[in-house]
N, C-alpha and C positions, 0 to 999 in steps of 0.2 A: 765380144758380144756385150751389148748394153745390159745393165742390171737396174732393177727398180725395187723400191721398198714395198714389201708385202702389205704392210698396214702399220698402225700406230704402235702395236706391241710386237711387231715382227722383225724381219731382217731382210736384207737384199736378196732377190732371187733373179735367175736369168729370165730374160724376156721370152725365150723359148725353152721349154722343158720337154718332157716326154710322157705320154700316157702309155698304159700297159694293157688296156682292155682288149681282149681277144688275142692280141699279138704275142703276149707272154703267157697265155694259157696253153702251155705245151708240156710235154713229157719226153724223156729220152735224152741221151747224151748229146746227140747231134743238134737237136733243137735248142737245148739249153746252152750249148756252146755258141750257137748263133746269137742267142739273146745276150750272152756275155759280150760278144763282139760289138753288138749294138750299144750296150751300156758303156763299154769302154770308149767307143767312138763319141758318144754323147758327152761323157766326162772330158774327153780330150778337146772338144769344141767349146766347153763351158756350159753346155746345156745339162746342168747337173741336178735338176729337180725331176723326180720320178714319181708319178701319181699312180696309185694302185688301189685295190679294194678286195675284201673277201668275196665280193660279188663276181670277181674276175677269175674264178677257178684257181688255177695254179700260179697266177701272176705274182702274188706276193712272195711265194716260195722261190720262184725262178728269179725274180728280181733280187732277193736276198742272196742267192747263190752267185749271181752275176756281180754283186757288189763286194764279194769277199776279197779282202785285200785293199779295197779302195773306198770302203764305207765312209771314211772321214771326209772324202771329197764330195759326198752326195747330200742332197736334201730329199728326204723321203716323205711323201705325202700319202696317207692312206685313209681308210674310212671305217666306221662301224655302221652296220646295216642290218638291224633286226629290231622287232618289237619285244623280243623275249630277253629278259634281263640276264638269265643264265647264259644264253647263247651269246649275248653281247660280251660278257666277260671272257668267254672262250675265244671269240673273235679278237678281242683286244690282246689277250695273252699270246695268240698265234701271231698277230701282226707285229707285236713288239719282238717276239722271237725272230721272225723273218727279217726284221729291220735292224737286227743286231743290238736290241735292247733299248732303242730310242727312236721316236718318231717326231720329226720336226713339225709336220703339219698334220693334225688329226681332224677329220671332217665327219659330220653327221650326214651319212649318205641318204639323199632324197628325203631329208627331214624326218625319217622314220623314228618315232618315239623321241623327238628331239629334246623335250624338257628333261627326261631322265638321262639321255645320253650326254647332254651338256653338263649335267651334274657330275657324271662320272669322269668326263674328259677334264673338267676343271680340277678334280681331285688328282688326276694324273699329271696335270700341269704343275700343281702345287708340289707334287712329289719329284718334279724334275724329269719326268719320263717323256714329256712332250713339250713343245715350245709354243705353238700357236693352234688355236681351235678355229674350225670353219664349218660351213654348211653348204650342201650342194642340192641342186635340183635341175632336172632336164626339161620339165614341163611348164609351159607358161601359165597353166591353170593353177600352179602352186606358188607363183611368184608373190602373191599377196602374203601368204604364210611365210615365205622366205624373208620378205621385208620386215615382218614382225620380229623374226629372229635377228635380223640385222640391227633393228632399233633397240634390241635388248641390251646391247653393249657387251655381249658375252662372246662374240666371235671377232676374229681379225680379218677374215676374208670370206668370199663366196666363190663357188664354182658354178658356172652357167653356160649354156650353149650360145654361141655367137658366130655367125657367118652371114654372107649375103642373103641366104634364104631363111635364116632364123634371126630376126632382129627385135623380138619382143622385149628384150632387156633394155633397149634404148628408151622405152617409154618411162620407166620408173626405177628399175633396179640399178642401172648405171648412174643416174643422177643421185640416187640415195647413197650408193657406195662412195661417190665423190664427196657428198656432203659429210658422211661419217668418217671418211678417211680409210675405208676398207680396201684391201686388195681384191682384185678380180681375176680369177683364173678362167680361161676360156676353154671349155670342152667343145668337141665337134667343130673345129675350125674348118673342116672339109665337108661338113654336113653329112656325116656318116658315109662319106665317099661319094654322095650324089653329085656334088659340085665338081668332082674330078673326072666324071665320066666323059665329058667333052672338053678337051683341052683347046684353048685358043691357039691360033697360029703364032709363029714368031713375029709376024708383022703386027698382029693385034697387041702383043705384049711389048712391042718396041718402046712405046711411050713410058714404060715403067723401068727401063734399063738404067736411067740415071739414079734410080732408087736402089740399085743393087739387085733387081729382080730379073732372073733369067728363066724361071719356070713358073708354071701356073700355081703349083703348090706354094711357092714363095709369095706369089701375089696374094693368095688367100690368107696366108699367115700375116703378112704385113698389113692387109686390109683391117684385120681385127686389132692388131697391135698399134696401129696408127691412131686409134681412139685413145687419147691420153688417160681415160678413166680405166683402161684395161692394163693389168699388171703383167700377165704372162699367158702364153698359149701352150697347150700340151698335145701336139699331134702324136699319134701312135704310128709305129712302123715295125715291120718284120724284116726289113731289108737293110743289110749293111750298106753304108754309104749314104743312106737317105737322111740320117741325122745331121751330117755335115751340111747338106743342102738346106734342111729345115732351119738349122741354127743361124745360117747366114741371113735369114729373114728377120732376125732379132737385132739387126744393126741399123742405125739411122743412115740416111735421112728417112723420115716418115712421110707417108702419103698425105697430100692435102685433099680438099674436097673433090677436085677434078679427078685425081687418081682413084680415089675410093669410088666415085661414080662410075668410072670406066670399069673397074673390077666388078661392080654390082651389075652393070649392063651385060658384061660377058658371062657372068654366072647365072643370070636370070633369063637369058634369051632362050627361045624355044628351039 
C-alpha cells in the first residue's frame, strides 16, 4: 500500500486506515475476538492507522485490547470531546491507557472547546505522550471555524467528510490544507452507508478495473484518495475480510477526472 506524509510535523501514514465508530462499540468475548481479527487483518495489509474517540462507546477499549501484542505496529488516532475541563482530563487519561500509554494522533473532536483543548494537547506533545495534533468536524457549517484553527499553525492535520455526496471541503478546506501542508483524513467515505445502498453492476464498474477496482467500496475509497490533497481514508467495518478489500484501494494508479466523474455519476443517480 502506498503511504503519504501526514503533515509538516508528522510521519508517513497508510493511504487507507480504519475507523472504529459503531463497529467497535461492542462487549463480550465473541464480539471482541472479531474486532481483534479485523485489527490483525488491517495490520497485515499495512492499513495500520486506527481512528477512535471517547464518543464511540467501547471502541477505544476494544481497540486497545485488539492491539495487545502488536501495538508497536499501529498508529492510534483518537480524540478529546467535551467542554468540561475535568471530563477532558478523564477522557485523555482513559484514551492514553487504552492506547498503551501513547497516542500518535490526538484530535479535538468537532472543535469542542478547541482553544483549551489545544493548550492541553500541546502540553502532552511536549511531554512526549502524543506526536501530532489535529482537529475534526463533520458539518460544513463549522468549516469556517475549522479553517481558523488550521491557520493557527497549531495542528498538523484535519479530519473531514468527503465522498461524492459530500463535497463541501472542495471549496475552501482542501485548498487551505494544501497551502498549509496539512494532512487530510477522510471520514464518511461511504456517506454513512448511503452511497453503498445501490451497487453499480460489474459492467458499470468495468472502466475502473485498470485502476485495481473490483468493488463499489473500492471505487468510492479511490475516488477520495485520488484527490492529491487527501492523505488517507478511514472506512469502518465489522466484517473480517473487508479490510483486505479496502486496503487494496490505497494503491496507485489513481483516478483521473474521467474516472472520478464516472464514480460521481454512479453515486448520485436516482
